[in-house]
Backbone atoms as SQL, in Angstrom:
CREATE TABLE atoms (id INTEGER PRIMARY KEY, chain TEXT, resi INTEGER, resn TEXT, atom TEXT, x REAL, y REAL, z REAL);
INSERT INTO atoms VALUES
  (1, 'A', 1, 'MET', 'N', 113.120, 71.603, 54.545),
  (2, 'A', 1, 'MET', 'CA', 113.795, 70.955, 55.122),
  (3, 'A', 1, 'MET', 'C', 114.015, 69.289, 54.562),
  (4, 'A', 2, 'GLU', 'N', 115.358, 68.981, 54.617),
  (5, 'A', 2, 'GLU', 'CA', 116.484, 67.760, 53.974),
  (6, 'A', 2, 'GLU', 'C', 115.695, 66.772, 53.526),
  (7, 'A', 3, 'PRO', 'N', 114.880, 66.006, 52.799),
  (8, 'A', 3, 'PRO', 'CA', 114.054, 64.411, 53.090),
  (9, 'A', 3, 'PRO', 'C', 114.993, 63.647, 53.768),
  (10, 'A', 4, 'TYR', 'N', 115.915, 63.361, 53.980),
  (11, 'A', 4, 'TYR', 'CA', 116.910, 62.238, 55.405),
  (12, 'A', 4, 'TYR', 'C', 116.098, 63.109, 56.749),
  (13, 'A', 5, 'LEU', 'N', 116.060, 64.392, 56.613),
  (14, 'A', 5, 'LEU', 'CA', 115.841, 64.754, 58.235),
  (15, 'A', 5, 'LEU', 'C', 114.426, 64.581, 58.144),
  (16, 'A', 6, 'ARG', 'N', 113.486, 64.650, 57.562),
  (17, 'A', 6, 'ARG', 'CA', 112.231, 64.895, 57.636),
  (18, 'A', 6, 'ARG', 'C', 111.969, 63.032, 57.471),
  (19, 'A', 7, 'GLN', 'N', 112.502, 62.904, 57.491),
  (20, 'A', 7, 'GLN', 'CA', 112.169, 61.261, 57.784),
  (21, 'A', 7, 'GLN', 'C', 112.774, 60.513, 58.916),
  (22, 'A', 8, 'GLN', 'N', 114.066, 61.062, 59.487),
  (23, 'A', 8, 'GLN', 'CA', 114.130, 60.592, 61.306),
  (24, 'A', 8, 'GLN', 'C', 113.402, 61.605, 61.840),
  (25, 'A', 9, 'PHE', 'N', 112.589, 63.007, 61.436),
  (26, 'A', 9, 'PHE', 'CA', 111.469, 63.126, 62.367),
  (27, 'A', 9, 'PHE', 'C', 110.335, 62.629, 62.160),
  (28, 'A', 10, 'ASP', 'N', 109.740, 62.407, 61.071),
  (29, 'A', 10, 'ASP', 'CA', 108.682, 61.247, 61.236),
  (30, 'A', 10, 'ASP', 'C', 108.857, 59.987, 61.685),
  (31, 'A', 11, 'LEU', 'N', 109.881, 59.236, 61.921),
  (32, 'A', 11, 'LEU', 'CA', 110.110, 58.286, 62.096),
  (33, 'A', 11, 'LEU', 'C', 110.201, 58.731, 64.218),
  (34, 'A', 12, 'LEU', 'N', 110.568, 59.509, 64.351),
  (35, 'A', 12, 'LEU', 'CA', 110.597, 60.082, 66.061),
  (36, 'A', 12, 'LEU', 'C', 109.326, 60.482, 66.686),
  (37, 'A', 13, 'LEU', 'N', 108.085, 61.240, 65.516),
  (38, 'A', 13, 'LEU', 'CA', 106.732, 61.300, 65.773),
  (39, 'A', 13, 'LEU', 'C', 106.098, 59.958, 66.093),
  (40, 'A', 14, 'GLN', 'N', 106.091, 59.068, 64.725),
  (41, 'A', 14, 'GLN', 'CA', 105.718, 57.557, 64.663),
  (42, 'A', 14, 'GLN', 'C', 106.118, 57.408, 66.354),
  (43, 'A', 15, 'GLU', 'N', 107.230, 57.134, 66.318),
  (44, 'A', 15, 'GLU', 'CA', 107.742, 56.640, 68.024),
  (45, 'A', 15, 'GLU', 'C', 106.857, 57.046, 69.144),
  (46, 'A', 16, 'ALA', 'N', 106.867, 58.201, 69.065),
  (47, 'A', 16, 'ALA', 'CA', 106.247, 59.259, 70.614),
  (48, 'A', 16, 'ALA', 'C', 104.843, 59.098, 70.544),
  (49, 'A', 17, 'THR', 'N', 104.163, 59.309, 69.031),
  (50, 'A', 17, 'THR', 'CA', 102.593, 58.702, 69.187),
  (51, 'A', 17, 'THR', 'C', 102.238, 57.145, 69.437),
  (52, 'A', 18, 'GLY', 'N', 102.849, 56.059, 68.803),
  (53, 'A', 18, 'GLY', 'CA', 102.509, 55.196, 69.443),
  (54, 'A', 18, 'GLY', 'C', 102.633, 54.726, 71.020),
  (55, 'A', 19, 'ASN', 'N', 103.982, 54.714, 72.016),
  (56, 'A', 19, 'ASN', 'CA', 104.114, 54.919, 72.934),
  (57, 'A', 19, 'ASN', 'C', 103.258, 55.936, 73.821),
  (58, 'A', 20, 'TYR', 'N', 102.609, 56.901, 73.079),
  (59, 'A', 20, 'TYR', 'CA', 102.388, 58.130, 73.961),
  (60, 'A', 20, 'TYR', 'C', 100.535, 57.151, 73.882),
  (61, 'A', 21, 'VAL', 'N', 100.240, 57.142, 73.111),
  (62, 'A', 21, 'VAL', 'CA', 98.766, 56.049, 73.062),
  (63, 'A', 21, 'VAL', 'C', 99.282, 55.018, 74.341),
  (64, 'A', 22, 'GLU', 'N', 100.171, 54.352, 73.693),
  (65, 'A', 22, 'GLU', 'CA', 99.994, 52.899, 74.724),
  (66, 'A', 22, 'GLU', 'C', 99.555, 53.267, 76.160),
  (67, 'A', 23, 'ARG', 'N', 100.783, 54.517, 76.849),
  (68, 'A', 23, 'ARG', 'CA', 100.949, 54.662, 78.011),
  (69, 'A', 23, 'ARG', 'C', 99.151, 55.136, 78.245),
  (70, 'A', 24, 'ILE', 'N', 98.347, 56.141, 77.554),
  (71, 'A', 24, 'ILE', 'CA', 97.566, 57.031, 77.794),
  (72, 'A', 24, 'ILE', 'C', 96.012, 56.302, 77.859),
  (73, 'A', 25, 'VAL', 'N', 96.285, 55.166, 77.115),
  (74, 'A', 25, 'VAL', 'CA', 94.942, 54.153, 77.039),
  (75, 'A', 25, 'VAL', 'C', 94.932, 53.246, 77.966),
  (76, 'A', 26, 'HIS', 'N', 96.100, 52.374, 78.276),
  (77, 'A', 26, 'HIS', 'CA', 96.555, 52.190, 79.906),
  (78, 'A', 26, 'HIS', 'C', 96.370, 52.852, 80.889),
  (79, 'A', 27, 'ARG', 'N', 96.479, 54.008, 81.512),
  (80, 'A', 27, 'ARG', 'CA', 96.767, 54.634, 82.331),
  (81, 'A', 27, 'ARG', 'C', 94.428, 55.152, 82.942),
  (82, 'A', 28, 'CYS', 'N', 94.124, 55.450, 81.459),
  (83, 'A', 28, 'CYS', 'CA', 92.866, 55.868, 81.713),
  (84, 'A', 28, 'CYS', 'C', 91.818, 54.484, 81.317),
  (85, 'A', 29, 'GLY', 'N', 92.184, 53.167, 81.194),
  (86, 'A', 29, 'GLY', 'CA', 91.401, 52.371, 81.091),
  (87, 'A', 29, 'GLY', 'C', 91.069, 51.925, 79.741),
  (88, 'A', 30, 'GLY', 'N', 91.523, 52.583, 78.767),
  (89, 'A', 30, 'GLY', 'CA', 90.894, 51.782, 77.870),
  (90, 'A', 30, 'GLY', 'C', 90.949, 52.802, 76.787),
  (91, 'A', 31, 'PRO', 'N', 90.524, 52.923, 75.292),
  (92, 'A', 31, 'PRO', 'CA', 90.549, 54.027, 74.626),
  (93, 'A', 31, 'PRO', 'C', 89.842, 55.200, 74.340),
  (94, 'A', 32, 'ASP', 'N', 88.532, 54.738, 74.762),
  (95, 'A', 32, 'ASP', 'CA', 87.518, 55.739, 74.816),
  (96, 'A', 32, 'ASP', 'C', 87.553, 56.409, 76.032),
  (97, 'A', 33, 'ILE', 'N', 87.882, 56.495, 77.212),
  (98, 'A', 33, 'ILE', 'CA', 88.458, 57.190, 78.341),
  (99, 'A', 33, 'ILE', 'C', 89.397, 58.486, 77.730),
  (100, 'A', 34, 'ALA', 'N', 90.446, 57.211, 77.103),
  (101, 'A', 34, 'ALA', 'CA', 91.712, 57.976, 76.699),
  (102, 'A', 34, 'ALA', 'C', 91.764, 58.931, 75.285),
  (103, 'A', 35, 'LEU', 'N', 91.076, 59.155, 75.056),
  (104, 'A', 35, 'LEU', 'CA', 90.233, 59.916, 73.653),
  (105, 'A', 35, 'LEU', 'C', 89.276, 61.039, 74.373),
  (106, 'A', 36, 'ALA', 'N', 88.432, 60.524, 74.957),
  (107, 'A', 36, 'ALA', 'CA', 87.564, 61.691, 75.842),
  (108, 'A', 36, 'ALA', 'C', 88.279, 62.845, 76.257),
  (109, 'A', 37, 'ARG', 'N', 89.606, 61.890, 77.046),
  (110, 'A', 37, 'ARG', 'CA', 90.338, 63.321, 78.156),
  (111, 'A', 37, 'ARG', 'C', 91.081, 63.819, 77.415),
  (112, 'A', 38, 'LEU', 'N', 91.944, 63.127, 76.396),
  (113, 'A', 38, 'LEU', 'CA', 93.124, 64.134, 75.010),
  (114, 'A', 38, 'LEU', 'C', 92.777, 64.776, 74.542),
  (115, 'A', 39, 'THR', 'N', 91.129, 64.521, 74.047),
  (116, 'A', 39, 'THR', 'CA', 90.102, 65.612, 73.001),
  (117, 'A', 39, 'THR', 'C', 89.649, 67.025, 74.049),
  (118, 'A', 40, 'ALA', 'N', 89.402, 66.820, 75.603),
  (119, 'A', 40, 'ALA', 'CA', 88.628, 67.799, 76.154),
  (120, 'A', 40, 'ALA', 'C', 89.878, 68.768, 77.389),
  (121, 'A', 41, 'ASP', 'N', 91.031, 67.477, 77.471),
  (122, 'A', 41, 'ASP', 'CA', 91.902, 68.171, 78.220),
  (123, 'A', 41, 'ASP', 'C', 93.637, 67.694, 77.759),
  (124, 'A', 42, 'PRO', 'N', 94.559, 67.609, 77.213),
  (125, 'A', 42, 'PRO', 'CA', 95.475, 66.735, 77.239),
  (126, 'A', 42, 'PRO', 'C', 96.551, 67.120, 78.286),
  (127, 'A', 43, 'GLU', 'N', 96.395, 68.122, 79.294),
  (128, 'A', 43, 'GLU', 'CA', 96.796, 67.880, 80.396),
  (129, 'A', 43, 'GLU', 'C', 96.153, 67.215, 81.885),
  (130, 'A', 44, 'SER', 'N', 95.317, 66.494, 81.074),
  (131, 'A', 44, 'SER', 'CA', 94.334, 65.994, 82.322),
  (132, 'A', 44, 'SER', 'C', 95.122, 64.684, 82.985),
  (133, 'A', 45, 'GLU', 'N', 94.095, 64.097, 84.151),
  (134, 'A', 45, 'GLU', 'CA', 94.869, 63.115, 84.927),
  (135, 'A', 45, 'GLU', 'C', 94.817, 61.537, 83.911),
  (136, 'A', 46, 'GLY', 'N', 95.641, 61.121, 83.889),
  (137, 'A', 46, 'GLY', 'CA', 96.278, 60.155, 82.956),
  (138, 'A', 46, 'GLY', 'C', 96.836, 60.511, 81.479),
  (139, 'A', 47, 'VAL', 'N', 96.499, 61.273, 81.069),
  (140, 'A', 47, 'VAL', 'CA', 97.067, 61.993, 79.634),
  (141, 'A', 47, 'VAL', 'C', 98.242, 62.994, 79.855),
  (142, 'A', 48, 'TRP', 'N', 98.587, 64.022, 80.461),
  (143, 'A', 48, 'TRP', 'CA', 99.806, 64.996, 80.740),
  (144, 'A', 48, 'TRP', 'C', 100.453, 65.035, 79.382),
  (145, 'A', 49, 'VAL', 'N', 100.075, 65.479, 78.422),
  (146, 'A', 49, 'VAL', 'CA', 101.360, 65.659, 77.423),
  (147, 'A', 49, 'VAL', 'C', 102.106, 66.247, 77.542),
  (148, 'A', 50, 'SER', 'N', 102.412, 67.648, 78.135),
  (149, 'A', 50, 'SER', 'CA', 103.927, 68.052, 78.012),
  (150, 'A', 50, 'SER', 'C', 104.426, 67.436, 79.180),
  (151, 'A', 51, 'GLU', 'N', 104.269, 66.740, 80.335),
  (152, 'A', 51, 'GLU', 'CA', 105.045, 65.726, 80.726),
  (153, 'A', 51, 'GLU', 'C', 105.797, 64.498, 80.106),
  (154, 'A', 52, 'PHE', 'N', 104.797, 64.010, 79.392),
  (155, 'A', 52, 'PHE', 'CA', 105.500, 62.947, 78.185),
  (156, 'A', 52, 'PHE', 'C', 106.550, 63.757, 77.000),
  (157, 'A', 53, 'VAL', 'N', 105.781, 64.883, 76.497),
  (158, 'A', 53, 'VAL', 'CA', 107.101, 65.356, 75.415),
  (159, 'A', 53, 'VAL', 'C', 107.792, 66.622, 76.613),
  (160, 'A', 54, 'ASP', 'N', 108.517, 66.416, 77.521),
  (161, 'A', 54, 'ASP', 'CA', 109.688, 66.645, 78.489),
  (162, 'A', 54, 'ASP', 'C', 110.355, 65.515, 78.594),
  (163, 'A', 55, 'VAL', 'N', 110.135, 64.702, 78.705),
  (164, 'A', 55, 'VAL', 'CA', 111.026, 63.015, 79.082),
  (165, 'A', 55, 'VAL', 'C', 111.080, 62.606, 77.710),
  (166, 'A', 56, 'PHE', 'N', 110.381, 62.739, 76.455),
  (167, 'A', 56, 'PHE', 'CA', 110.449, 62.262, 75.093),
  (168, 'A', 56, 'PHE', 'C', 111.450, 63.337, 74.234),
  (169, 'A', 57, 'PHE', 'N', 111.632, 64.500, 74.666),
  (170, 'A', 57, 'PHE', 'CA', 112.382, 65.649, 74.264),
  (171, 'A', 57, 'PHE', 'C', 114.011, 65.135, 75.116),
  (172, 'A', 58, 'GLU', 'N', 114.110, 65.243, 76.163),
  (173, 'A', 58, 'GLU', 'CA', 115.363, 64.447, 76.762),
  (174, 'A', 58, 'GLU', 'C', 115.813, 63.400, 76.726),
  (175, 'A', 59, 'GLU', 'N', 114.819, 62.088, 76.706),
  (176, 'A', 59, 'GLU', 'CA', 115.246, 61.021, 75.954),
  (177, 'A', 59, 'GLU', 'C', 115.787, 60.521, 74.325),
  (178, 'A', 60, 'HIS', 'N', 115.462, 61.286, 73.404),
  (179, 'A', 60, 'HIS', 'CA', 115.910, 61.914, 72.128),
  (180, 'A', 60, 'HIS', 'C', 116.452, 62.669, 71.591),
  (181, 'A', 61, 'LEU', 'N', 117.611, 63.528, 73.501),
  (182, 'A', 61, 'LEU', 'CA', 118.648, 64.594, 72.920),
  (183, 'A', 61, 'LEU', 'C', 117.396, 65.428, 71.750),
  (184, 'A', 62, 'LEU', 'N', 116.605, 65.935, 72.277),
  (185, 'A', 62, 'LEU', 'CA', 115.857, 67.135, 71.530),
  (186, 'A', 62, 'LEU', 'C', 116.189, 68.194, 72.461),
  (187, 'A', 63, 'ASP', 'N', 116.097, 68.248, 74.054),
  (188, 'A', 63, 'ASP', 'CA', 116.262, 68.990, 74.980),
  (189, 'A', 63, 'ASP', 'C', 117.409, 70.430, 74.393),
  (190, 'A', 64, 'THR', 'N', 117.560, 70.464, 73.033),
  (191, 'A', 64, 'THR', 'CA', 118.828, 71.817, 73.264),
  (192, 'A', 64, 'THR', 'C', 118.485, 72.675, 71.965),
  (193, 'A', 65, 'THR', 'N', 119.343, 73.372, 71.876),
  (194, 'A', 65, 'THR', 'CA', 118.447, 74.456, 71.196),
  (195, 'A', 65, 'THR', 'C', 119.065, 74.033, 69.558),
  (196, 'A', 66, 'SER', 'N', 119.564, 73.064, 69.362),
  (197, 'A', 66, 'SER', 'CA', 119.448, 72.305, 67.788),
  (198, 'A', 66, 'SER', 'C', 118.438, 71.046, 67.812),
  (199, 'A', 67, 'GLY', 'N', 118.359, 70.575, 68.831),
  (200, 'A', 67, 'GLY', 'CA', 117.179, 70.007, 68.831),
  (201, 'A', 67, 'GLY', 'C', 115.627, 70.275, 68.552),
  (202, 'A', 68, 'ALA', 'N', 115.775, 71.588, 69.131),
  (203, 'A', 68, 'ALA', 'CA', 114.224, 72.410, 69.166),
  (204, 'A', 68, 'ALA', 'C', 114.169, 73.168, 67.701),
  (205, 'A', 69, 'CYS', 'N', 115.441, 73.494, 67.237),
  (206, 'A', 69, 'CYS', 'CA', 115.386, 74.094, 65.535),
  (207, 'A', 69, 'CYS', 'C', 115.002, 72.995, 65.006),
  (208, 'A', 70, 'PHE', 'N', 115.320, 72.170, 65.236),
  (209, 'A', 70, 'PHE', 'CA', 114.969, 70.763, 64.120),
  (210, 'A', 70, 'PHE', 'C', 113.617, 69.953, 64.291),
  (211, 'A', 71, 'VAL', 'N', 113.220, 70.736, 65.484),
  (212, 'A', 71, 'VAL', 'CA', 111.545, 70.352, 65.488),
  (213, 'A', 71, 'VAL', 'C', 111.048, 71.427, 65.100),
  (214, 'A', 72, 'LEU', 'N', 111.344, 72.500, 65.366),
  (215, 'A', 72, 'LEU', 'CA', 110.845, 73.759, 64.452),
  (216, 'A', 72, 'LEU', 'C', 110.972, 73.681, 63.198),
  (217, 'A', 73, 'ASP', 'N', 111.972, 73.194, 62.360),
  (218, 'A', 73, 'ASP', 'CA', 111.888, 73.317, 61.306),
  (219, 'A', 73, 'ASP', 'C', 111.401, 72.625, 60.463),
  (220, 'A', 74, 'ALA', 'N', 110.527, 71.216, 61.129),
  (221, 'A', 74, 'ALA', 'CA', 109.894, 70.277, 60.550),
  (222, 'A', 74, 'ALA', 'C', 108.473, 70.580, 60.592),
  (223, 'A', 75, 'LEU', 'N', 108.267, 71.378, 61.805),
  (224, 'A', 75, 'LEU', 'CA', 106.488, 71.773, 61.965),
  (225, 'A', 75, 'LEU', 'C', 107.178, 73.623, 61.611),
  (226, 'A', 76, 'GLU', 'N', 107.674, 73.704, 60.639),
  (227, 'A', 76, 'GLU', 'CA', 107.363, 75.401, 59.958),
  (228, 'A', 76, 'GLU', 'C', 105.852, 75.947, 59.775),
  (229, 'A', 77, 'ARG', 'N', 104.912, 75.007, 59.497),
  (230, 'A', 77, 'ARG', 'CA', 103.765, 75.372, 59.116),
  (231, 'A', 77, 'ARG', 'C', 102.762, 75.527, 60.540),
  (232, 'A', 78, 'ARG', 'N', 103.031, 75.158, 61.122),
  (233, 'A', 78, 'ARG', 'CA', 102.525, 75.010, 62.468),
  (234, 'A', 78, 'ARG', 'C', 101.967, 76.235, 62.922),
  (235, 'A', 79, 'THR', 'N', 101.189, 76.564, 63.865),
  (236, 'A', 79, 'THR', 'CA', 100.520, 77.615, 64.544),
  (237, 'A', 79, 'THR', 'C', 101.076, 77.138, 65.911),
  (238, 'A', 80, 'VAL', 'N', 101.940, 78.236, 66.585),
  (239, 'A', 80, 'VAL', 'CA', 102.219, 77.743, 68.281),
  (240, 'A', 80, 'VAL', 'C', 101.575, 79.091, 69.468),
  (241, 'A', 81, 'PRO', 'N', 101.409, 78.985, 70.442),
  (242, 'A', 81, 'PRO', 'CA', 100.716, 79.771, 71.479),
  (243, 'A', 81, 'PRO', 'C', 101.766, 80.748, 71.466),
  (244, 'A', 82, 'ALA', 'N', 101.359, 82.256, 71.893),
  (245, 'A', 82, 'ALA', 'CA', 102.266, 83.337, 72.156),
  (246, 'A', 82, 'ALA', 'C', 102.614, 82.656, 72.968),
  (247, 'A', 83, 'ASP', 'N', 104.045, 83.440, 73.267),
  (248, 'A', 83, 'ASP', 'CA', 105.072, 82.618, 74.061),
  (249, 'A', 83, 'ASP', 'C', 105.676, 84.225, 74.349),
  (250, 'A', 84, 'PRO', 'N', 105.695, 83.928, 75.955),
  (251, 'A', 84, 'PRO', 'CA', 106.129, 85.036, 76.829),
  (252, 'A', 84, 'PRO', 'C', 107.308, 85.968, 76.635),
  (253, 'A', 85, 'GLY', 'N', 108.461, 85.148, 75.901),
  (254, 'A', 85, 'GLY', 'CA', 109.375, 85.842, 75.585),
  (255, 'A', 85, 'GLY', 'C', 110.502, 85.533, 76.796),
  (256, 'A', 86, 'GLY', 'N', 111.950, 85.596, 76.476),
  (257, 'A', 86, 'GLY', 'CA', 112.885, 85.282, 77.471),
  (258, 'A', 86, 'GLY', 'C', 114.641, 85.216, 76.256),
  (259, 'A', 87, 'PRO', 'N', 114.942, 84.586, 76.789),
  (260, 'A', 87, 'PRO', 'CA', 116.250, 84.200, 76.128),
  (261, 'A', 87, 'PRO', 'C', 115.964, 82.822, 75.008),
  (262, 'A', 88, 'VAL', 'N', 116.725, 83.557, 74.112),
  (263, 'A', 88, 'VAL', 'CA', 116.218, 82.345, 72.850),
  (264, 'A', 88, 'VAL', 'C', 115.951, 81.043, 72.606),
  (265, 'A', 89, 'ALA', 'N', 117.188, 80.773, 73.370),
  (266, 'A', 89, 'ALA', 'CA', 117.484, 79.431, 73.728),
  (267, 'A', 89, 'ALA', 'C', 115.952, 78.699, 74.138),
  (268, 'A', 90, 'GLU', 'N', 115.580, 79.531, 75.717),
  (269, 'A', 90, 'GLU', 'CA', 114.678, 78.817, 76.330),
  (270, 'A', 90, 'GLU', 'C', 113.009, 78.865, 75.065),
  (271, 'A', 91, 'VAL', 'N', 112.608, 80.526, 74.739),
  (272, 'A', 91, 'VAL', 'CA', 111.923, 80.588, 73.678),
  (273, 'A', 91, 'VAL', 'C', 111.860, 79.182, 73.029),
  (274, 'A', 92, 'LEU', 'N', 112.725, 79.034, 72.065),
  (275, 'A', 92, 'LEU', 'CA', 112.901, 78.314, 71.033),
  (276, 'A', 92, 'LEU', 'C', 112.778, 76.678, 72.087),
  (277, 'A', 93, 'ALA', 'N', 112.719, 76.794, 72.643),
  (278, 'A', 93, 'ALA', 'CA', 112.491, 74.949, 73.523),
  (279, 'A', 93, 'ALA', 'C', 111.271, 74.814, 73.989),
  (280, 'A', 94, 'ARG', 'N', 110.770, 76.008, 74.752),
  (281, 'A', 94, 'ARG', 'CA', 109.237, 76.222, 74.713),
  (282, 'A', 94, 'ARG', 'C', 108.092, 75.622, 73.234),
  (283, 'A', 95, 'LEU', 'N', 108.681, 77.190, 72.519),
  (284, 'A', 95, 'LEU', 'CA', 108.034, 76.624, 71.165),
  (285, 'A', 95, 'LEU', 'C', 108.561, 75.675, 70.831),
  (286, 'A', 96, 'ALA', 'N', 108.944, 74.339, 70.361),
  (287, 'A', 96, 'ALA', 'CA', 109.294, 73.456, 69.971),
  (288, 'A', 96, 'ALA', 'C', 108.237, 72.205, 70.956),
  (289, 'A', 97, 'ARG', 'N', 108.732, 72.498, 72.090),
  (290, 'A', 97, 'ARG', 'CA', 107.870, 71.477, 72.787),
  (291, 'A', 97, 'ARG', 'C', 106.132, 71.631, 72.486),
  (292, 'A', 98, 'ALA', 'N', 106.142, 72.982, 72.590),
  (293, 'A', 98, 'ALA', 'CA', 104.499, 73.220, 72.300),
  (294, 'A', 98, 'ALA', 'C', 104.097, 72.638, 70.960),
  (295, 'A', 99, 'ALA', 'N', 104.846, 73.138, 69.693),
  (296, 'A', 99, 'ALA', 'CA', 104.624, 72.523, 68.525),
  (297, 'A', 99, 'ALA', 'C', 104.253, 71.096, 68.174),
  (298, 'A', 100, 'PHE', 'N', 105.376, 70.140, 68.806),
  (299, 'A', 100, 'PHE', 'CA', 105.635, 69.319, 69.347),
  (300, 'A', 100, 'PHE', 'C', 104.132, 68.132, 69.913),
  (301, 'A', 101, 'ALA', 'N', 103.944, 68.869, 71.073),
  (302, 'A', 101, 'ALA', 'CA', 102.745, 68.168, 72.143),
  (303, 'A', 101, 'ALA', 'C', 101.164, 68.426, 71.305),
  (304, 'A', 102, 'ASP', 'N', 101.312, 69.265, 70.512),
  (305, 'A', 102, 'ASP', 'CA', 100.165, 69.868, 69.898),
  (306, 'A', 102, 'ASP', 'C', 99.931, 68.612, 68.716),
  (307, 'A', 103, 'LEU', 'N', 100.805, 68.593, 67.717),
  (308, 'A', 103, 'LEU', 'CA', 100.816, 67.465, 66.954),
  (309, 'A', 103, 'LEU', 'C', 100.466, 66.372, 67.025),
  (310, 'A', 104, 'LEU', 'N', 101.260, 65.824, 68.329),
  (311, 'A', 104, 'LEU', 'CA', 101.128, 64.840, 69.259),
  (312, 'A', 104, 'LEU', 'C', 99.906, 64.500, 69.515),
  (313, 'A', 105, 'VAL', 'N', 99.028, 65.508, 70.505),
  (314, 'A', 105, 'VAL', 'CA', 97.604, 65.219, 70.720),
  (315, 'A', 105, 'VAL', 'C', 96.872, 64.886, 68.935),
  (316, 'A', 106, 'ARG', 'N', 97.128, 65.737, 68.224),
  (317, 'A', 106, 'ARG', 'CA', 96.223, 65.360, 67.262),
  (318, 'A', 106, 'ARG', 'C', 96.822, 64.316, 66.823),
  (319, 'A', 107, 'GLN', 'N', 98.111, 63.588, 66.752),
  (320, 'A', 107, 'GLN', 'CA', 98.119, 62.157, 66.346),
  (321, 'A', 107, 'GLN', 'C', 97.776, 60.921, 66.975),
  (322, 'A', 108, 'SER', 'N', 97.586, 61.238, 68.110),
  (323, 'A', 108, 'SER', 'CA', 97.840, 60.681, 68.729),
  (324, 'A', 108, 'SER', 'C', 95.701, 59.955, 69.149),
  (325, 'A', 109, 'SER', 'N', 94.969, 61.159, 68.634),
  (326, 'A', 109, 'SER', 'CA', 93.649, 61.352, 68.847),
  (327, 'A', 109, 'SER', 'C', 93.162, 60.239, 67.574),
  (328, 'A', 110, 'GLN', 'N', 93.879, 60.787, 66.562),
  (329, 'A', 110, 'GLN', 'CA', 93.824, 59.832, 65.094),
  (330, 'A', 110, 'GLN', 'C', 94.246, 58.216, 65.028),
  (331, 'A', 111, 'LEU', 'N', 95.299, 57.831, 65.978),
  (332, 'A', 111, 'LEU', 'CA', 95.782, 56.318, 66.141),
  (333, 'A', 111, 'LEU', 'C', 94.346, 56.253, 67.410),
  (334, 'A', 112, 'ILE', 'N', 93.486, 56.506, 68.355),
  (335, 'A', 112, 'ILE', 'CA', 93.231, 55.780, 69.066),
  (336, 'A', 112, 'ILE', 'C', 91.937, 55.549, 68.536),
  (337, 'A', 113, 'GLN', 'N', 91.576, 56.148, 67.063),
  (338, 'A', 113, 'GLN', 'CA', 90.077, 56.277, 66.793),
  (339, 'A', 113, 'GLN', 'C', 90.169, 55.320, 65.433),
  (340, 'A', 114, 'ARG', 'N', 91.545, 55.271, 64.942),
  (341, 'A', 114, 'ARG', 'CA', 91.250, 53.973, 64.207),
  (342, 'A', 114, 'ARG', 'C', 92.015, 52.672, 64.789),
  (343, 'A', 115, 'THR', 'N', 91.867, 52.910, 65.999),
  (344, 'A', 115, 'THR', 'CA', 92.141, 51.254, 66.663),
  (345, 'A', 115, 'THR', 'C', 90.714, 50.548, 66.916),
  (346, 'A', 116, 'MET', 'N', 90.110, 51.802, 67.446),
  (347, 'A', 116, 'MET', 'CA', 88.705, 52.026, 68.156),
  (348, 'A', 116, 'MET', 'C', 87.769, 51.223, 67.133),
  (349, 'A', 117, 'ALA', 'N', 88.424, 51.824, 65.582),
  (350, 'A', 117, 'ALA', 'CA', 87.315, 51.573, 64.401),
  (351, 'A', 117, 'ALA', 'C', 87.489, 50.414, 64.016),
  (352, 'A', 118, 'PHE', 'N', 88.774, 49.416, 64.179),
  (353, 'A', 118, 'PHE', 'CA', 89.127, 48.362, 63.662),
  (354, 'A', 118, 'PHE', 'C', 88.815, 47.324, 64.964),
  (355, 'A', 119, 'GLN', 'N', 88.736, 47.216, 66.189),
  (356, 'A', 119, 'GLN', 'CA', 88.412, 46.668, 67.227),
  (357, 'A', 119, 'GLN', 'C', 87.292, 45.914, 66.891),
  (358, 'A', 120, 'PRO', 'N', 86.896, 44.349, 67.054),
  (359, 'A', 120, 'PRO', 'CA', 85.794, 43.742, 66.689),
  (360, 'A', 120, 'PRO', 'C', 84.492, 44.129, 68.234);
């Protein structure tokens, strides 16, 4: 991936992580509960990572085949869950969302833990 594209992806990921953490901490009533739910099940009440990723992809114009390829190019070394197959555009979209959601969960968990470590 070209350095300027990598920088753009990193900025998108940073924005997604910050927004996601803010929402789940608020919905869950604090960082402790948010971290526990995020770690136990990223699709649990108040966390809903897939829903967030779907909206984030739509808002940032990543919900196209080109957008999916951009995300997958940035995450080329990550593994993704098995996919049932289908039209290439749909498979790419599902794979991009799955890879991004997995990274978002990890980044969000780290951000919540850092925030909790430095709170008085």
